[in-house]
C-alpha positions in Angstrom: -38.3 11.1 14.5 -38.0 7.5 15.1 -34.3 5.8 15.3 -34.5 2.1 14.0 -32.1 0.9 16.6 -31.4 -1.9 14.3 -29.9 -0.2 11.3 -26.0 -0.4 11.3 -23.6 2.4 12.1 -21.1 2.6 9.2 -18.0 1.7 9.9 -14.6 4.1 8.5 -13.0 0.8 7.8 -13.9 -1.3 5.1 -12.9 -5.1 6.1 -12.2 -8.4 4.1 -12.7 -12.1 5.2 -9.1 -13.3 3.9 -9.7 -16.9 5.2 -12.1 -18.9 7.9 -10.4 -22.5 8.8 -11.9 -25.2 10.1 -9.8 -26.5 12.8 -10.3 -29.3 15.4 -9.0 -30.4 18.7 -9.2 -34.1 20.1 -11.0 -33.8 23.8 -12.1 -37.2 25.1 -15.9 -36.9 23.8 -14.4 -36.7 20.3 -13.8 -33.4 18.6 -13.9 -30.1 19.2 -14.5 -27.6 15.8 -14.1 -24.6 15.5 -13.5 -21.6 13.4 -10.1 -19.5 12.6 -11.0 -16.6 10.8 -8.4 -14.0 9.1 -9.9 -10.5 8.6 -8.0 -7.6 6.9 -9.5 -3.8 7.7 -8.5 -0.8 6.4 -9.9 2.6 5.6 -8.4 3.3 1.7 -6.7 6.2 3.2 -3.0 4.5 4.3 -4.2 2.8 7.4 -4.7 -0.7 7.4 -4.7 -3.9 10.2 -5.0 -7.6 10.2 -6.5 -9.8 12.7 -7.0 -13.8 13.4 -9.6 -15.1 15.9 -11.1 -18.4 16.7 -14.4 -18.9 17.3 -17.3 -21.8 17.7 -19.4 -19.5 15.4 -18.4 -17.8 11.8 -19.7 -14.2 13.1 -18.2 -13.9 16.3 -14.8 -15.1 15.2 -15.5 -12.1 12.5 -16.4 -9.5 15.2 -12.9 -10.9 17.3 -11.3 -10.6 14.3 -12.0 -7.4 13.5 -11.6 -5.8 16.7 -8.1 -7.1 17.1 -7.6 -5.6 13.9 -8.3 -2.2 15.1 -5.8 -2.3 17.8 -3.0 -3.3 15.3 -3.2 -0.8 12.5 -0.4 0.7 10.5 -0.2 3.3 8.4 1.6 2.8 5.2 2.9 6.2 3.1 1.2 6.7 -0.4 3.0 8.5 -3.1 1.2 9.4 -6.2 -1.2 6.2 -5.7 1.7 3.6 -5.1 4.4 2.7 -2.5 7.6 5.3 -2.2 10.1 2.2 -3.5 11.0 -1.4 -3.9 10.5 -3.7 -0.9 11.6 -7.2 -0.6 10.5 -9.1 3.0 10.5 -12.4 4.1 8.0 -13.9 7.3 8.8 -17.8 7.6 8.5 -19.2 4.1 6.7 -16.6 2.5 8.5 -13.8 0.7 7.0 -10.8 -0.8 8.5 -8.9 -3.4 6.7 -5.2 -4.0 7.5 -2.8 -6.3 6.0 0.7 -6.9 4.3 1.2 -10.6 3.4 4.3 -12.6 0.1 5.7 -13.2 -2.2 3.6 -15.0 -0.6 0.1 -14.4 -3.7 -0.6 -11.7 -2.9 -3.2 -9.0 -0.6 -6.5 -10.8 -1.0 -8.7 -7.8 -2.7 -11.9 -6.6 -3.8 -13.3 -3.6 -3.5 -11.2 -0.2 -1.2 -8.7 -1.9 -4.2 -7.7 -3.8 -6.7 -7.4 -0.5 -4.4 -5.5 1.7 -3.4 -3.2 -1.3 -7.2 -2.3 -2.2 -7.8 -1.5 1.2 -4.3 0.8 1.6 -5.9 2.7 -0.8 -2.8 2.0 -3.4 -3.9 1.9 -6.8 -0.7 0.9 -9.1 1.3 -2.0 -7.7 3.7 -4.8 -8.6 4.2 -7.6 -6.8 4.9 -11.4 -6.4 4.4 -13.7 -4.1 7.3 -16.4 -3.4 8.0 -19.0 -1.2 4.5 -20.1 0.2 0.8 -20.1 -0.6 0.0 -19.9 3.5 -2.3 -16.9 4.0 -1.6 -15.8 7.3 2.2 -16.1 6.6 1.7 -14.2 3.1 -0.5 -11.4 5.4 2.0 -10.8 7.8 5.2 -11.0 5.3 3.0 -7.9 3.6 2.4 -6.1 6.9 5.9 -6.7 7.5 7.2 -5.4 4.2 4.7 -1.8 4.5 5.8 -0.7 7.7 9.1 -0.9 7.1 9.3 2.1 4.8 12.4 4.3 6.2 10.8 7.9 6.3 14.3 9.0 5.3 13.6 7.5 1.7 10.1 8.3 1.6 10.7 11.8 2.4 13.5 11.7 -0.9 10.3 9.8 -2.9 8.1 12.7 -2.3 10.8 15.1 -3.2 11.4 13.4 -6.6 7.7 13.1 -7.0 7.1 16.9 -6.4 10.1 17.4 -8.8 8.2 15.5 -11.7 5.0 17.1 -11.3 6.2 20.7 -11.2 9.0 21.1 -13.2 10.5 24.4 -12.7 11.9 26.8 -15.5 15.1 28.0 -15.7 14.9 30.8 -17.1 12.1 33.4 -15.4 12.0 35.9 -18.4 11.7 34.5 -22.1 12.4 38.0 -23.3 16.0 37.8 -21.9 16.7 34.2 -23.5 18.7 33.5 -26.4 18.6 30.7 -28.8 22.1 29.3 -29.5 21.7 30.6 -33.4 21.5 34.3 -31.4 24.4 33.8 -29.4 26.7 32.4 -32.0 25.5 35.0 -34.3 26.2 38.0 -31.8 29.9 36.5 -30.8 30.0 36.5 -34.4 29.3 40.5 -34.7 31.3 41.2 -31.6 34.3 39.5 -33.2 33.7 41.6 -36.2 33.6 44.5 -34.6 37.1 43.8 -32.8 38.8 43.3 -36.1 
């Protein structure tokens, strides 16, 4: 069997280019133009990372950004396809509000928050980007928010979800239960016998 050396092996991470900016610096002979590339990668199972790289060509910049993103991965706790609890985070002038949403809501978010939520594997989320439209600061604010979850509160949220999914019946045997009417009748009979 012949192996084609030009086929690309499939990566465990899905990658999305969030922003490509043309930046220049002034040197003696004129201007040097490069590209600044912001890439977010994720496996849709709770792991996500971002990388920012500069290069003279876009393709090499994307490769550099992806390798940086793989070095700086975070793990996000996902409970019932959403985040455990509401969180607000600031980074620079960017303010991000992330709220858990019930099943069926989908992702109600704009810009970079939607991209990151999809790559993490969150299916239900409500968010608002406050402050700035700067994509780099917004990405950093979202990552700070997603990595700020307290493990104790996450465990509490997991326990609450388990209680909602599997409500334990208070009564084990239905034959032993009596309705309120039956209890009142039996109490009346007992009081009549005593008289």
